[in-house]
Structure formats: C-alpha cells, structure tokens
C-alpha positions in Angstrom: 138.5 138.4 -96.1 137.8 142.2 -94.8 141.0 144.2 -94.4 141.6 147.4 -92.0 142.0 150.3 -94.0 145.5 151.5 -94.5 144.7 155.3 -92.9 143.0 153.5 -89.5 145.8 153.4 -87.3 145.8 150.1 -84.9 143.9 150.1 -81.8 146.0 150.9 -78.5 144.3 149.3 -74.9 145.5 151.3 -72.0 145.5 154.9 -70.7 147.0 157.6 -72.6 150.6 158.7 -71.7 152.6 161.9 -71.9 151.9 163.3 -75.4 149.2 161.2 -76.4 146.9 162.4 -73.9 144.7 164.8 -76.3 143.5 167.9 -73.5 145.2 171.3 -73.3 144.5 171.6 -69.6 144.8 168.8 -67.2 143.9 168.5 -63.5 147.3 166.9 -62.1 147.9 164.6 -59.2 151.5 164.7 -58.3 153.9 161.2 -57.7 153.4 162.2 -53.5 149.4 161.9 -54.0 149.2 165.5 -53.7 146.9 167.5 -55.5 148.9 169.5 -57.8 146.0 171.5 -59.8 144.8 172.4 -63.1 147.6 172.8 -65.6 148.4 173.0 -69.2 149.6 169.6 -70.6 152.9 170.7 -71.5 153.6 172.4 -67.7 152.3 168.6 -66.3 154.5 166.8 -69.1 157.5 169.2 -67.7 156.6 168.5 -64.1 156.4 164.9 -64.8 160.1 165.1 -66.7 161.4 166.5 -64.0 161.1 163.8 -61.4 162.0 161.3 -64.0 158.2 159.8 -64.3 155.3 159.8 -66.8 152.3 161.9 -66.9 149.0 159.0 -67.1 145.6 159.9 -67.7 143.8 157.8 -65.4 140.4 159.9 -65.8 139.8 160.8 -69.2 135.9 161.5 -69.0 136.5 164.1 -66.0 136.3 167.7 -67.2 139.6 168.4 -67.5 140.6 164.9 -67.4 142.4 163.6 -64.2 146.3 162.8 -64.9 148.7 161.3 -62.8 152.5 161.8 -62.4 153.9 158.0 -61.9 155.8 155.2 -63.3 153.7 154.1 -66.1 156.0 151.0 -66.5 155.1 149.8 -62.8 151.2 151.0 -63.2 150.8 148.8 -65.8 152.7 145.2 -64.1 150.7 146.2 -61.1 147.4 146.4 -63.2 148.4 143.3 -64.9 148.7 141.5 -61.6 145.7 142.8 -60.4 143.7 141.3 -63.4 145.8 137.7 -63.2 144.8 137.6 -59.1 141.2 137.5 -60.6 
C-alpha cells in the first residue's frame, strides 16, 4: 500500500483565496464589478478586508493573475449549485 510522503501537503481544490494567492502583484476587480487595476497582493487584501469580503484568484494563468473581491462562501455555494444542475 502506497503512502503519501509526510512532507507533502494535502491538495486543495478550488481557487486560491486571500493569503494563499502566491503572486506579488494582481489585477483586481472590485465587489461592484469595476476594474480596480494592477496592485500589490497586500493592497488587494486590504481592499477586500475593508469591504468585509475575500480576495479570490479567478484567473491564475493570466499575467498578472486576475483576482476578484467577493464573498468566497457565496461563490463556493453558487459554483456547487451550478455543478449540481449540470
């Protein structure tokens, strides 16, 4: 029986959220859908925290990655609901 090595972290599905975002600079879309621009990850986190929301990486392969300020719990619920309908 094969075991997972101890030093390997469990994989996590879904988009990166808040501190899990690895990029230094990100393109941010605000909670109202308006483009904020390219800012540092920390500025994006501060912006999301002020709004009481999360910074979610929606397009990790873009340069710089695109992040959106939104409620991650609601985002996850709607994605699951959409997957169940299909």
